[in-house]
N, C-alpha and C positions, 0 to 999 in steps of 0.2 A: 779576756780576747778583743781585742777587737773587729768590730765588721768591715770583710774585707770584701772584694770582687773576685777576688779570686777563689772564696770558699763557694760564691754563689753558684761560679759556672761549676765549679766542684758539686755541690749540689744538685743541680741543674742536672749534669751528664748521667751520675747515678742514680738519679730518679729515672730517666731513662733509661738505664739497663736494666733496674729494679724492677720496671713495669714488664718488660719483656723477658726477662726471669722468670715473673710470679705466670704470666701467660703461658708460658712454654710447660710449667710446673701443674697450673689447673687448667686441661684443657677445655674444661666444661664452661669458663666462663671465659673462653676468650672471644674480642668482639673487632678484629681484624689488625693487623700491624702497625698501620696510620692511627686506629686508635690508643690502642697500647702507649706509642710512643708520643701522640699527644697529652692521655691521661701523666706518664713519667714525668714529658718537662714540666706538665702546667705545675704538677705536687713539687716536682724536687726545686722550681723557683719558687716557689711560694713557701717551703721547709726552707730555702735558702736565705728569703730574706725573712723569715719569722723567727726559725728556730737554730740561726745561724752562730748565733752569742752562748746558748742555752748548751747548746750538742759538745761544746767544748770546755764548759764548767764543770772543774773537777774541786770536788770539796775534800779534804782529811775527814779522819777521823774528830777532832775536835772540832769542826766548820773551819778551819782556817781554808784562804784557795792554795791551791795546787796550779804552780805554772805547768802545762802539759807541753811536752816536746816538739818541733813540727809535724814529727811521724804521726804521733798519737790525734795531733789536729785533722792533720789527712784523712787518719782512718775514722773518726770519727766524723767528720764531713761526709765523708762518702758510705755510712755504714747507716746514717741520717738520711741522706738522699735517698737510697735505697730503699731503703725500709717504708719511707713515705712513700714511693711510686708501685711499690708494690702493696701496701694496703690499699692506695687509691685505687689500682688496677682491680685488683679482687671486689673492693666494695663495690666500680663502676659494672663489673664484669656480675654480679650477681641480681645489681638494678637492673639493668639492661635482661639478663635471663627471665629474673622475673617478669617483667614489664612486657615480656613476648610470651606467655605463659598464658594472659590473659585475652589474650585475641583470638 
């Protein structure tokens, strides 16, 4: 699969949404809507830049490459961006919470 700008946009938006959904699920690690959005956008963009090709690589049991359909590519890009945004938001929230305990 080729690297495309459309997949970068898909992963960036999915990172934003994934970070905000993770913030809604984990109240104790929240640090503000704009903070979640910024972390999600940055992480989604980084995932779109570096993980785009690997997210859509599908291999069969004998090791040959399988060409995914358009829907499968979009689903893989959305899930990759959302999960990356959610993980980054949780890690950032955990770090902020632990640093505030020390003060």
